[in-house]
N, C-alpha and C positions, 0 to 999 in steps of 0.2 A: 502524686503521691510517693513516687521513686524519690523525688528530690527532698520531700520532707522527711523521708525515712533515712536518706543519707546525713541530712542536717541533725536528726535527732540521733543518729548512730555515732557518737563520740563518747569518750570516757568522760563521765560526769559523777563521780562520787560526791556526796553530800558536802557542802561547803566549798566546793572548788569554784572556779571561775566559770567553768562550762556549766555547772550545775546552777550557779546564780543566773546565768545568762538563759538558761532552759525556764527557770521559774518565771523570770522576766517576760519571755516570749509566751508562755501558756497564759500569764495572767493578763495581757494584753489580747490576745485570741478570746479568752473567755468574757472579757468585757465587752469586746466587738460583737460576740455573738448574742449579747444581752443578759448574760448570768449576772448575779449577784456575787461578787467575790469577795471573800476574807482571807487573812493571811494571819498565821499563827506562829510567832517568832520562836526560835529554839536555839539552843548553843550546842556545837559539835566539834570535833576534831578533824582537822586536815592533815594528812599524812605525807611525809615524804621520806626517800631512803636513798643511800648510795652504796658503795662498795663496802661488802661486809666479808670477814675473813675468819677462819679458823687455822691457827699454825701449831702442829705437832711435832716435835723432833725434827725441825727444819722443814717438814711438808707443809705446804699452805693449801687449804681448801677453800674454794669459793663459797660462800653462804649468801642466801636471800634473808633480808630482815623481814620477820612475820610483820604483817600489815599492824599498824600502830603499836608496835612494840616500844618500849623505852629504850634509849641508847645505852651502849656498854662498851667498853675499853677495858680491858685488864689481862693479867696472867694469874692462874691458879691451877691447882690440882684440878683433874677432870675424872669423872666417873662415867662409866658406860651403863645404861640401865634398860632391862628389856620387858619389865612387867611392874605392875602394880605393887605387887608382894615384894619385889626387889627394892622399888623405889622406898617403901616404907622401912626397909630392913637396912638400907644404906645411909651412911654419914654423908650428908651433902652439905654441910654447914661451910660457908666459904669457899666452895668448889663451882666447878662448870659441870652441869649434867648433860649428858649425851643420850637421848632417847632413840629407842628402836624397837622393832618387834610388834607385840601385841599392843603396846601403848600407843603405837603410830599409825594405826591402820585407817583411822578416820579423823576428820577435823573435829574438835571441839566447841561445843556451843559457847559463847561468849559468857564470861563471869557474870551471872544474875540477870542473864537476858529474861525479859520480863515474860515471854511468852512460851518458853520451851527451855527448860534447863535440867537434862536429865541427872539422877543421882549419879550415875557413874561417871559422869563428865565433872560434876560438882567435886567429887571424890577425889579425882586426880588434880585438880586444880588447887584445891584446899592443900593437899599433899604436897604438891609442889611449892606453894606458896609458904607453908611451915617448915620446908626444908632447910631454909636458909641459904639455899643456892644463889648464886650470884648472876648467872645466866643460865638459859636452857637452849641446847641446840637438838633439833629434831631431825632425824634420819627417815625421809618419808619415799615411799614408790610412788605409784599411780594413784591419782584421787579415784575413790569409789564410784563416782558418777560422772566427774567431768575428764577432760583430757588435759590434765594438769599433772607434771611429772617432773619434778617432785612437787609436792603440794604444800601448803603451810597448814600446819595444825591448830595455829592460834590465830586469831584476827580480832584483836580484843584489847581496847585501849584500857580496860579495868584490869587486866592481868598484871600483877605486881612484878614480875620477873622479867628482864629483857630476854627476847627469844628470837631465834632465827632457825632456818631449816636448810638441808641439802640433800642430795641424793644418797638413799639408802645403799647404792652400789659402791660409794665411795667408803662406808663403814668398814668393809673388809680389809682395807688399808690401815685401820686404826686399832691399836692393842688396847686391851681394858687398862686402864691407869693404875699405876702404883702410885707409891707416896711420893717417888721422885719425878714422876712425868707430870709435866705442865702442859698446859694449853694457853696460848695466847689468843684471844677473842676481840673481835672488832664487829660490832653491831651497829652500822651506821643508819639510825632511824629517827627522825624528828617529827613531834606532833604539834600543832598549832591550833589553838582554841579560837573559833569563829562563831559568827552567827548565821543562821539560815531561816529558811522560813517554809512552812506547810500552808499549800493554798488548798481551798474550798470553794467549788463553783455550785451555786445552788439555783435551781428553778422552784419557786414555791407555788403550792396549790392553793386555790381560792378556798376550799373546804378540806383542809387535810386531814388525811387518813393514817398519819404515820410518815415515816422516811425510808425511800429506797436509797441506798449508797451504792455508787458505781465507782470502782478505782481501778488503778492500774498504776504500778509504782514507776518513777521517773529517773530515779538514780541509778547509778551501776556500780560494780566493783572497781578498784584500781586495774589498770592494765588490760582494759577489755573495752571495744566500741559499745558493747551493749545493744545491739541490733536485735535479735531475738528477744534477749532479756535487758531490757523490756520496751525498747523504741516501738516494736511491733505493737504491743499492747496498749502502750500510751497514745499511739495514733489511732488505734481501733478506738479507743475512748474519745479521742478529740472528734473522729468522724460521727461517732454516735451522738455527740453533744451538737454538731451541725445538723443531723436529721431531726433531732428533738428540740432545737431551740425555740420553736413557734408552737409547739404541741403541749397542751396543759393536761396534766395528770390528776388523779385525786389523791396523790401522794406528793409530799417535797420530794425533790430529787437532788441529791448532793453528788457532785462529781469530784473525785480525791485523787489527784496525782501524788501518791504517796511517796515522801522524800526520805528515805532511810530504810526501805525494805532490806537493803543490800549492806546496811551499816550496823555495826555490832552494837549501837545503842538504841535502834527503833526509835529515835526521839520524835521524828515526824508523826508516826503511828501514835505514840504516847501523847503527843499533844494534841492530836485530833480525838482521842479517846476522853481526855480531859475536857475539851471543848463540849463533847456530845453530853458527857455527864453533867457540865454546868448548864446546858440547854434542856436537858431531860430528853434527849432525841428518841425517838419511839421507832426502833428500826423494824420494818416489815420485810425487807429482803435485801441482801448484799450481793454484788455482782463483781467478780474479781477477774482481770484480764492480766495474764502472766506467761509471756513466752508463747503466744500464738503465731499461727502462720508461718511455720515451717516450711520449706520448699518441699514439695512431694507430698505435704500431708493434707489434713482438712483441719477446719476449726472443730475442737472437742469440747463439749460441754459436760461437766459432772455436776451434780445436785445435791444438796444435803439439806435434811429436815423439810423435804416437799411433802405436803399432803396430796391425796388423790386428785383433787380438782388441778392444783399446780402441776403434778406429773402428767395429767391427761393434756393440759394446754401446751405444755412443753413438746410432749409427743407430736402433736398435731403441727406444731411449727418445724419440728424437724423433718417431717414428711414433704414441708413446701421449700425447705432450704436444703438444697443437696450438698452444698459445700460444708453444711454443718453437721456433726453426728454426735452420738452420746461418747463420752469418754470414760476412762477408768476415774475411780476415786483419787483424788490428790490431796494429801493432808501437809502440804507446805503453802506458803504464800500468804497474802494480807487476808484471805478468806476464813483461814482456819479458826482464828480467835473468835470469829463470830459463830460459823459453824458448831465449834465445839460449845458454845453456849445456847445452842439449840436454835439458833436464828436460821430461817430459810435462806440458802447461798447456794450460789453458782460460781463455779471456777471455769473460766475460758481459757485454754491452752492449746497446744498441737495435738494432734491425734497419735503423733509417733513421737510424743515428747519423752517417754520413758525408753523407747527402742533406739531414737535417732536425733531428736531435737535437743537434748541435754548435753550430747557430748562436747560442743563447742562453748556452751554457756560458761561465762566467767573467764574465758580465755582471750588470747588477741584474735583468734579465729571466728568471734561471734560479730561478724561483719553483715553489712545490708544484703550481700547476695545470699545469704541464708535464709532471707525472708521473702515470700509470696505477697505483693502489694495488692493482688486481686482478693486474696483471702482477708487482708484486712477489711475491705469493704463488703465482702461476704458476711463477716461477722458483725460488723455494725448495723448492716440491714436487719440481720436476724435479731440482734438485740433491740432495735428500735421496735420490731414488730412485737417483741416479747413485752416490752413496756406499755406499747398502746395496747395489748391485749389485755393487760392485769387490771 
């Protein structure tokens, strides 16, 4: 298990070579276990970046290109803007915008993200895109959830304006621009369109009473090994599949290693939903494993839309599995779109997810030593017992 975790814990964004290798590995494993496997193709962007800078009055500031930003090189007037109202009142046409303050406290959801796109985020993005700005530079401090400092506000291949970010501490050295103040900006960022795949492994029931979907996303962000998020969840799903490969249920079971949960376009999830619609899939239960098994924690289970019988069944199983506990509600991840539509759903994560597990997620420190491999098996054994009892 430790060796598999180390093998899985490597940077693997959608469309990259490492991601393709993971797909091939999982496909062979699923077939070898006797599952029927289908593969849904989709297009995506692979991102690369290099040195980016902002130069003002001879002072050069190091920038980081926002993930999936368009490239930009140019010299123009700059404006420094700290609120949405100020942004709306500032003439930004043909200028570089430097954002700070209340506008940059949290990252924005990608433009037109299909599952969750808050009105406030939409308003900011529309205002920026209609401003006529040439580029957007964002001054940020510490990420509200993760140990990223500074953090990127945009992670969005659909955002029309080139963007980059730097530490908010550097902003004190930059005066608000006048008509004669110019900024020279280089945003070194490239996107390449490639193809990828979404796998589904199925165990069919003889007398089908609907479908149980079990998922764990297989991709990672850029610049992180993604061990807790989500090599651990993926391994728990694979382990569960090993336990269940010779066991027949009264439901079809689809095991889905979602390939784009950490991607701005959610293309793997959308390909799967389209496939389900075409096949008239009748979901009875959704189980999602995301960031479980943090060292020093237990496996946490949260449930959504459970009736009394299902809740009673789960309570009984929790008493038998001491490393698995009831967890707090978690409205993020691949289970949410199903839970919000009224489907019985389960989220599996770490019991200290909000207090400790989150801190290294999406950072270079999300390494294999942050995961307790024994908990991976404990979670898989618990879920196998649950599936057999349903």
